[in-house]
N, C-alpha and C positions, 0 to 999 in steps of 0.2 A: 839540781839543775836538770833540765831536759835536754837531751841530745837531739839535734835536728840535722837532717841531710839536705844539702842544697845542691842543685844541678845548675852550674853556671856555664854560660857561653865561654869559649876559650878566651876571647878578647877581654871579657869581664874578669875572668880569673887572673889573667895576666896583669890587668890594671891593678887589682887589689893586691896581688902578690908583690908587685913593685912598690906599692905604698907600704906594705908590711916590711919589706926589706929595708926601705929607706928609714922607717921608724924604728927598726930593730925589734919588732914584735911579730907574733905569729899571724898567719893569714886568718886563722879562726878569730883572733882577737880583733883584727881590723873589721872583719865582717860583723862580728857581734856589736862592736861600737857603732858601726854605721847603721845597723838595724835598730839599735836602741835609740840613736839620735832621730832617725826617721819616725819611729813610733811616738816619740815625744812631740815632734813637730806636727804629726797628724792628729794627735790628741788635742793639742792647743788649737789647731784649725777647727776641729770638730766642736770645740767649746765656744767658738765665736758665734755671736748671734747673726741671724739672717742669712 
């Protein structure tokens, strides 16, 4: 795996930290899952004709 450093606005970091705490997972896992989902959505959008 490749390690990446992200710089987040404090409010964004707090938002995702609260999600991580509620889900019982790490902040890194929440961010990874969110980015993976976004990549999938953007890929599907890019494949749409027109």
